[in-house]
TIDO-225320 format. One line per 4 residues: number of its first residue (from 1); their letters; for each residue y negated, x negated, z of N, C-alpha, C. Coordinates in steps of 0.05 Angstrom, whole numbers, plus 5000, padded with zeros to 4 digits. Layout:
N
NUM	A	Y,X,Z,Y,X,Z,Y,X,Z | ...;
//
This chain:
276
1	MTTI	3528,4004,2095,3549,4022,2103,3576,4011,2094 | 3596,4013,2112,3623,4004,2105,3634,4021,2083 | 3649,4009,2064,3660,4024,2042,3690,4017,2040 | 3705,4034,2025,3733,4029,2020,3736,4027,1990;
5	SHGE	3756,4013,1981,3760,4009,1952,3773,4033,1940 | 3769,4037,1914,3780,4059,1899,3810,4057,1897 | 3823,4080,1902,3852,4082,1897,3869,4063,1914 | 3860,4055,1936,3874,4035,1953,3901,4047,1962;
9	GCAA	3922,4038,1950,3949,4047,1958,3957,4073,1946 | 3941,4084,1927,3947,4111,1916,3946,4109,1885 | 3968,4117,1873,3969,4117,1844,3957,4142,1833 | 3941,4140,1811,3928,4163,1799,3948,4180,1784;
13	PAAR	3949,4207,1789,3968,4224,1776,3957,4232,1748 | 3975,4239,1730,3968,4250,1704,3962,4279,1707 | 3944,4290,1691,3937,4318,1693,3955,4334,1674 | 3966,4356,1685,3983,4373,1668,3976,4402,1674;
17	VKGT	3953,4410,1664,3943,4437,1671,3934,4451,1645 | 3934,4477,1646,3926,4493,1622,3907,4515,1631 | 3894,4527,1610,3879,4551,1615,3857,4548,1636 | 3856,4567,1655,3836,4567,1675,3836,4542,1691;
21	LERF	3859,4533,1699,3861,4508,1715,3850,4484,1700 | 3854,4485,1673,3844,4463,1657,3813,4464,1657 | 3801,4488,1657,3772,4490,1658,3762,4479,1685 | 3776,4486,1707,3768,4476,1733,3770,4446,1734;
25	RRAK	3791,4435,1721,3795,4406,1721,3772,4393,1706 | 3764,4404,1683,3742,4392,1668,3716,4392,1684 | 3713,4414,1700,3689,4416,1716,3688,4394,1737 | 3711,4383,1744,3711,4362,1765,3708,4334,1753;
29	EREL	3708,4332,1727,3707,4305,1714,3681,4291,1721 | 3659,4306,1722,3633,4293,1729,3635,4281,1757 | 3646,4296,1775,3649,4286,1803,3667,4261,1803 | 3688,4261,1788,3706,4238,1787,3692,4214,1775;
33	ALLR	3675,4219,1754,3660,4197,1742,3642,4183,1763 | 3629,4200,1779,3612,4189,1800,3628,4173,1821 | 3651,4184,1828,3668,4170,1848,3677,4143,1838 | 3683,4142,1812,3692,4117,1800,3670,4096,1797;
37	SQPL	3645,4105,1796,3623,4088,1790,3610,4074,1814 | 3619,4082,1838,3606,4071,1862,3626,4070,1885 | 3620,4053,1905,3638,4051,1928,3639,4077,1943 | 3663,4084,1953,3666,4108,1969,3655,4104,1997;
41	PAPY	3644,4124,2009,3637,4122,2037,3661,4115,2055 | 3657,4104,2078,3678,4098,2096,3691,4124,2106 | 3716,4124,2113,3729,4148,2124,3715,4158,2149 | 3715,4183,2152,3705,4196,2177,3721,4186,2201;
45	TGAR	3707,4180,2222,3721,4168,2246,3722,4188,2269 | 3711,4211,2266,3712,4231,2288,3739,4245,2289 | 3742,4263,2308,3767,4277,2311,3771,4297,2288 | 3796,4299,2280,3804,4320,2260,3823,4339,2275;
49	PSFS	3814,4362,2284,3832,4381,2298,3855,4388,2279 | 3879,4392,2291,3902,4397,2275,3900,4424,2261 | 3902,4424,2234,3900,4448,2219,3925,4465,2222 | 3948,4452,2220,3974,4467,2222,3977,4480,2250;
53	AALH	3970,4465,2271,3973,4476,2298,3955,4501,2302 | 3932,4501,2290,3913,4524,2294,3924,4549,2281 | 3942,4546,2262,3953,4569,2247,3976,4583,2262 | 3982,4574,2286,4003,4586,2302,3991,4599,2326;
57	TGTP	3966,4607,2325,3952,4618,2349,3942,4646,2346 | 3943,4658,2322,3930,4684,2318,3949,4708,2320 | 3938,4731,2324,3952,4756,2325,3938,4777,2308 | 3952,4791,2289,3980,4788,2282,3987,4762,2268;
61	VAVI	3967,4751,2254,3969,4724,2242,3942,4710,2247 | 3943,4683,2246,3918,4668,2247,3901,4674,2222 | 3875,4676,2225,3858,4680,2202,3842,4655,2196 | 3846,4645,2171,3829,4623,2161,3806,4636,2147;
65	AEYK	3783,4635,2159,3759,4648,2148,3745,4629,2128 | 3739,4640,2105,3729,4622,2083,3699,4626,2078 | 3685,4604,2074,3658,4605,2065,3658,4603,2035 | 3653,4625,2022,3657,4628,1993,3633,4643,1981;
69	RASP	3615,4628,1968,3591,4641,1958,3594,4655,1932 | 3614,4646,1916,3618,4658,1889,3647,4652,1881 | 3655,4665,1859,3681,4660,1848,3681,4667,1818 | 3699,4656,1802,3700,4663,1774,3706,4693,1769;
73	SRGV	3722,4705,1787,3730,4733,1782,3709,4752,1792 | 3693,4745,1812,3673,4763,1824,3644,4756,1818 | 3639,4732,1808,3612,4722,1805,3600,4716,1832 | 3574,4720,1836,3562,4715,1862,3571,4735,1882;
77	ICES	3580,4726,1905,3590,4743,1927,3568,4746,1948 | 3558,4723,1957,3536,4723,1977,3525,4695,1978 | 3500,4691,1970,3487,4665,1970,3467,4663,1993 | 3461,4685,2006,3440,4686,2026,3448,4674,2053;
81	VRVE	3474,4672,2058,3484,4663,2084,3489,4632,2083 | 3476,4618,2100,3480,4589,2102,3507,4583,2114 | 3517,4559,2108,3543,4552,2119,3542,4551,2149 | 3521,4542,2161,3518,4542,2190,3521,4570,2202;
85	DAVL	3507,4589,2189,3508,4617,2199,3536,4629,2196 | 3549,4622,2174,3576,4631,2169,3596,4621,2190 | 3593,4595,2196,3611,4583,2216,3607,4596,2243 | 3583,4601,2252,3578,4614,2277,3589,4642,2278;
89	AYCA	3586,4657,2255,3596,4684,2254,3627,4684,2255 | 3639,4665,2241,3668,4664,2241,3679,4656,2268 | 3666,4638,2282,3675,4630,2308,3673,4654,2327 | 3651,4668,2326,3648,4692,2344,3668,4714,2336;
93	GGAA	3675,4715,2311,3693,4737,2302,3722,4732,2307 | 3730,4707,2314,3758,4702,2321,3773,4686,2301 | 3760,4671,2283,3775,4654,2264,3790,4632,2278 | 3814,4626,2267,3830,4604,2278,3823,4577,2264;
97	ALSI	3813,4579,2239,3806,4556,2224,3787,4564,2202 | 3774,4545,2189,3754,4551,2169,3762,4538,2143 | 3758,4553,2121,3761,4542,2094,3733,4540,2081 | 3727,4517,2070,3701,4513,2059,3704,4507,2029;
101	LTEE	3693,4524,2012,3694,4519,1983,3674,4497,1977 | 3683,4476,1963,3665,4454,1956,3662,4451,1926 | 3676,4468,1910,3673,4466,1880,3646,4477,1873 | 3631,4463,1856,3603,4470,1851,3599,4489,1829;
105	QYFK	3612,4485,1806,3605,4501,1782,3613,4530,1784 | 3637,4536,1793,3647,4563,1792,3644,4577,1820 | 3644,4561,1841,3643,4573,1868,3618,4567,1883 | 3599,4553,1871,3573,4546,1883,3577,4533,1910;
109	GELS	3597,4515,1912,3601,4501,1937,3589,4473,1936 | 3591,4459,1958,3581,4431,1959,3599,4416,1979 | 3604,4391,1973,3620,4374,1992,3606,4372,2019 | 3579,4372,2018,3564,4369,2043,3568,4392,2062;
113	FLGR	3578,4415,2052,3582,4438,2070,3601,4431,2093 | 3620,4413,2087,3640,4405,2108,3626,4392,2132 | 3608,4373,2126,3594,4360,2147,3575,4379,2162 | 3563,4396,2147,3545,4416,2160,3560,4435,2178;
117	ARAT	3584,4443,2169,3601,4461,2185,3609,4448,2211 | 3618,4422,2209,3627,4408,2233,3604,4404,2253 | 3580,4400,2243,3557,4394,2260,3546,4419,2273 | 3555,4443,2265,3545,4468,2277,3555,4470,2306;
121	PGAR	3537,4473,2325,3545,4476,2353,3564,4500,2356 | 3585,4495,2373,3604,4516,2378,3627,4517,2359 | 3626,4501,2337,3647,4502,2317,3662,4475,2315 | 3658,4458,2334,3669,4431,2331,3699,4429,2336;
125	SLPL	3711,4450,2348,3739,4449,2353,3756,4462,2332 | 3743,4476,2313,3758,4490,2292,3764,4471,2268 | 3789,4470,2259,3795,4452,2237,3784,4463,2211 | 3777,4445,2193,3765,4452,2167,3784,4446,2144;
129	LRKD	3786,4464,2126,3802,4459,2101,3782,4455,2078 | 3785,4433,2063,3769,4430,2039,3783,4445,2017 | 3771,4467,2007,3782,4484,1986,3769,4476,1960 | 3784,4464,1943,3774,4454,1917,3797,4449,1899;
133	FLFD	3792,4439,1875,3813,4434,1855,3817,4403,1854 | 3835,4394,1871,3839,4365,1875,3864,4357,1862 | 3863,4335,1846,3886,4326,1831,3887,4296,1828 | 3867,4282,1840,3864,4254,1836,3861,4241,1864;
137	PLQV	3873,4217,1869,3871,4205,1895,3842,4199,1903 | 3824,4194,1884,3796,4190,1892,3784,4214,1905 | 3793,4238,1896,3783,4262,1909,3793,4265,1938 | 3817,4256,1942,3828,4256,1969,3814,4236,1987;
141	EATA	3808,4213,1976,3793,4193,1991,3765,4202,1997 | 3753,4216,1978,3726,4227,1983,3727,4248,2006 | 3749,4263,2006,3753,4283,2028,3755,4269,2055 | 3768,4246,2055,3772,4231,2079,3745,4221,2091;
145	ATPA	3724,4220,2075,3698,4213,2086,3684,4236,2099 | 3696,4260,2098,3685,4284,2110,3701,4290,2136 | 3691,4309,2152,3706,4317,2176,3728,4337,2171 | 3736,4341,2147,3758,4360,2141,3784,4351,2155;
149	SAFL	3800,4371,2162,3826,4366,2174,3848,4369,2153 | 3842,4384,2131,3862,4389,2111,3849,4392,2083 | 3865,4390,2062,3855,4393,2035,3876,4408,2019 | 3867,4421,1997,3884,4438,1981,3895,4423,1957;
153	LIVR	3921,4427,1952,3934,4419,1927,3947,4443,1915 | 3945,4446,1888,3956,4469,1874,3979,4459,1857 | 4003,4469,1862,4027,4459,1847,4023,4462,1817 | 4012,4485,1808,4010,4489,1779,3989,4470,1767;
157	QTPD	3972,4458,1783,3953,4439,1773,3965,4411,1773 | 3983,4406,1792,3997,4380,1794,4027,4386,1798 | 4040,4393,1776,4068,4402,1778,4089,4380,1782 | 4081,4355,1778,4100,4333,1781,4104,4328,1811;
161	VQEL	4129,4329,1819,4136,4326,1848,4126,4300,1859 | 4130,4278,1844,4122,4252,1855,4091,4250,1858 | 4077,4262,1839,4048,4262,1841,4039,4278,1866 | 4051,4301,1870,4045,4317,1894,4050,4300,1919;
165	RTLQ	4073,4287,1920,4080,4270,1943,4060,4248,1947 | 4051,4236,1925,4031,4214,1927,4005,4224,1938 | 3996,4246,1929,3970,4257,1939,3972,4265,1968 | 3995,4276,1977,3998,4283,2005,3999,4257,2022;
169	ACGA	4012,4236,2012,4013,4211,2026,3985,4199,2028 | 3969,4202,2007,3941,4192,2008,3926,4204,2031 | 3928,4231,2033,3915,4245,2054,3925,4237,2082 | 3951,4234,2084,3963,4228,2110,3953,4201,2121;
173	RYGL	3946,4183,2104,3935,4157,2112,3909,4160,2129 | 3895,4182,2124,3870,4187,2138,3872,4210,2158 | 3896,4219,2164,3899,4241,2183,3894,4268,2171 | 3895,4270,2145,3890,4295,2131,3917,4309,2125;
177	EAVV	3918,4335,2130,3942,4351,2123,3937,4364,2096 | 3959,4366,2081,3957,4379,2054,3967,4407,2056 | 3950,4426,2045,3959,4453,2041,3967,4456,2012 | 3992,4461,2008,4003,4461,1980,4007,4490,1971;
181	EVFD	3992,4497,1950,3991,4525,1941,4012,4530,1919 | 4026,4553,1922,4046,4561,1903,4041,4590,1894 | 4053,4597,1872,4051,4625,1862,4078,4638,1860 | 4099,4623,1856,4126,4635,1852,4147,4616,1863;
185	AEDL	4172,4624,1859,4195,4609,1869,4197,4581,1857 | 4190,4578,1831,4191,4552,1819,4171,4533,1831 | 4146,4543,1835,4126,4527,1849,4135,4519,1877 | 4147,4538,1891,4156,4533,1918,4177,4511,1918;
189	ERAR	4195,4511,1899,4216,4491,1898,4203,4463,1895 | 4183,4461,1877,4169,4436,1873,4154,4427,1899 | 4141,4447,1912,4126,4440,1936,4145,4429,1958 | 4168,4442,1961,4187,4433,1981,4198,4406,1974;
193	ASGA	4204,4401,1949,4215,4376,1940,4195,4353,1945 | 4169,4360,1945,4148,4340,1950,4144,4334,1979 | 4157,4349,1996,4154,4345,2025,4133,4362,2038 | 4122,4382,2024,4101,4399,2035,4110,4414,2060;
197	RIIQ	4093,4414,2080,4099,4428,2105,4081,4452,2109 | 4058,4453,2096,4040,4476,2097,4041,4489,2069 | 4052,4513,2067,4055,4526,2042,4036,4550,2041 | 4019,4550,2021,4001,4573,2016,4009,4588,1992;
201	VNAR	4015,4613,1995,4024,4630,1973,4000,4647,1964 | 3991,4642,1939,3967,4656,1929,3976,4681,1914 | 3966,4704,1922,3972,4729,1908,3957,4731,1882 | 3937,4714,1877,3922,4715,1852,3932,4695,1832;
205	DLET	3939,4705,1809,3946,4687,1787,3921,4675,1775 | 3918,4649,1776,3893,4637,1768,3888,4637,1738 | 3908,4645,1723,3905,4648,1694,3893,4676,1687 | 3903,4697,1701,3894,4724,1695,3876,4736,1716;
209	FRVD	3874,4723,1739,3860,4733,1763,3872,4759,1774 | 3895,4767,1765,3908,4791,1775,3919,4785,1803 | 3915,4804,1822,3925,4801,1849,3949,4819,1853 | 3971,4807,1864,3995,4822,1870,4005,4814,1897;
213	RQAY	3997,4829,1917,4005,4823,1945,4035,4826,1949 | 4047,4844,1935,4076,4848,1938,4092,4823,1930 | 4081,4808,1911,4094,4784,1901,4097,4764,1923 | 4076,4759,1939,4078,4739,1959,4095,4749,1983;
217	LALA	4095,4775,1988,4112,4785,2009,4142,4782,2001 | 4147,4787,1975,4174,4784,1965,4183,4755,1965 | 4165,4736,1959,4172,4708,1958,4182,4699,1985 | 4168,4707,2006,4175,4699,2033,4203,4710,2040;
221	AEAG	4208,4734,2032,4234,4747,2038,4257,4734,2023 | 4252,4727,1997,4273,4716,1980,4278,4687,1986 | 4257,4671,1990,4260,4643,1993,4266,4635,2022 | 4255,4652,2041,4258,4646,2069,4239,4624,2078;
225	IRQG	4228,4627,2102,4210,4608,2113,4226,4589,2131 | 4227,4564,2124,4244,4544,2137,4231,4534,2163 | 4248,4525,2181,4238,4513,2206,4220,4489,2199 | 4197,4488,2212,4179,4466,2208,4158,4472,2187;
229	ETWI	4161,4494,2172,4141,4502,2152,4120,4521,2164 | 4096,4518,2155,4074,4537,2162,4066,4551,2136 | 4067,4578,2136,4061,4593,2112,4035,4608,2115 | 4019,4607,2093,3993,4621,2091,3994,4640,2068;
233	AASG	3985,4665,2073,3981,4685,2052,3952,4684,2043 | 3947,4683,2017,3920,4680,2007,3915,4700,1985 | 3890,4709,1984,3879,4727,1963,3887,4756,1967 | 3867,4773,1962,3872,4802,1963,3874,4813,1991;
237	MDSH	3869,4798,2012,3871,4808,2039,3844,4820,2048 | 3844,4846,2052,3818,4858,2060,3821,4880,2080 | 3844,4882,2094,3848,4902,2115,3867,4892,2136 | 3865,4904,2159,3884,4898,2181,3913,4903,2173;
241	EHLL	3917,4923,2157,3944,4929,2148,3956,4906,2131 | 3939,4893,2116,3948,4870,2100,3957,4847,2118 | 3942,4843,2141,3951,4823,2160,3977,4830,2173 | 3981,4855,2179,4006,4864,2191,4029,4860,2172;
245	AAAA	4025,4866,2147,4046,4863,2127,4054,4833,2124 | 4033,4816,2124,4038,4787,2122,4054,4777,2146 | 4046,4787,2170,4060,4779,2194,4089,4788,2193 | 4094,4812,2184,4121,4823,2183,4138,4807,2163;
249	AGYH	4126,4795,2143,4141,4779,2123,4146,4751,2133 | 4134,4744,2156,4139,4717,2167,4116,4698,2165 | 4094,4706,2152,4071,4688,2149,4058,4682,2176 | 4048,4658,2178,4035,4649,2202,4005,4654,2201;
253	AALV	3994,4654,2177,3965,4656,2174,3957,4669,2148 | 3932,4678,2147,3921,4690,2123,3894,4677,2117 | 3890,4670,2092,3864,4659,2084,3848,4681,2071 | 3824,4687,2082,3808,4709,2072,3780,4699,2067;
257	GTAL	3769,4705,2043,3742,4697,2036,3724,4719,2027 | 3730,4731,2004,3713,4751,1992,3708,4774,2011 | 3729,4785,2024,3726,4808,2041,3709,4803,2065 | 3707,4777,2073,3690,4770,2096,3661,4765,2088;
261	MQNG	3657,4753,2064,3631,4745,2056,3614,4768,2045 | 3628,4788,2033,3612,4810,2020,3595,4824,2040 | 3571,4832,2031,3551,4846,2046,3537,4829,2067 | 3546,4804,2071,3533,4786,2089,3538,4791,2118;
265	TLEA	3556,4810,2125,3562,4817,2153,3588,4804,2161 | 3588,4778,2163,3613,4762,2166,3627,4767,2192 | 3613,4767,2214,3626,4771,2240,3639,4798,2242 | 3624,4819,2234,3634,4846,2235,3658,4850,2216;
269	NLRK	3657,4838,2193,3679,4840,2174,3704,4827,2185 | 3701,4804,2198,3724,4790,2209,3736,4805,2233 | 3719,4815,2250,3729,4831,2273,3745,4855,2264 | 3734,4869,2244,3748,4892,2233,3775,4885,2221;
273	LIIG	3776,4862,2207,3801,4853,2195,3821,4847,2216 | 3814,4833,2237,3833,4825,2258,3841,4848,2276 | 3822,4864,2284,3827,4885,2303,3836,4911,2291 | 3825,4917,2267,3832,4942,2253,3813,4964,2260;
//
């Protein structure tokens, strides 16, 4: 099998994280050790549907439906639904894009879920977001070997603007878009300075797990959504009214996981969220 060299054209960033994010980072060290010890698979050569374009198609906002089996704040949410079944349910329910949790220790995800999601009949046109704690170019290159269209970067995990820019450039080499997650105005300033075009505002503080939807509504109003930016509201979205509020604040999309996965009735949960 064709391989690519480690870190080709990408400088490794230094880690500057604390608390919960530091625990997540340590959980990824085993994965990084494996990546460093062997050649990486060749980049995926199939089509990567545009993630950003898909987020301008929904009403009242586009919904990024997430396959999320567990979380640190909720524990196990739903382990009985296979990724293939989730993808089919989300496609039928009206999702504009899919978010796939690949972090293993805390979210019970797997990198292989991305390939399985893409191979599911009827889901090949929906873009996939790799949702994980990525802070090293090797992780971005490993993502490039999957059919993902986008990957997540968290400003508080990688607060250095140049490092954020480097990781985004790494992904762009393979046709991957970066979703850059912020929590407040300071994070947003760093994200914009790094050249981020897809801004995800998380209502959940990853240190306390407290959710404050008003905070991300206020951030959009205070900072303003600039031309060329695509904004995603994330966490705590569990009703049609929440989608309406996000749309009124200028958001283009909402990322929803727990509210859709709970009880295992994914399609019905998504339809209720979108239609009300």
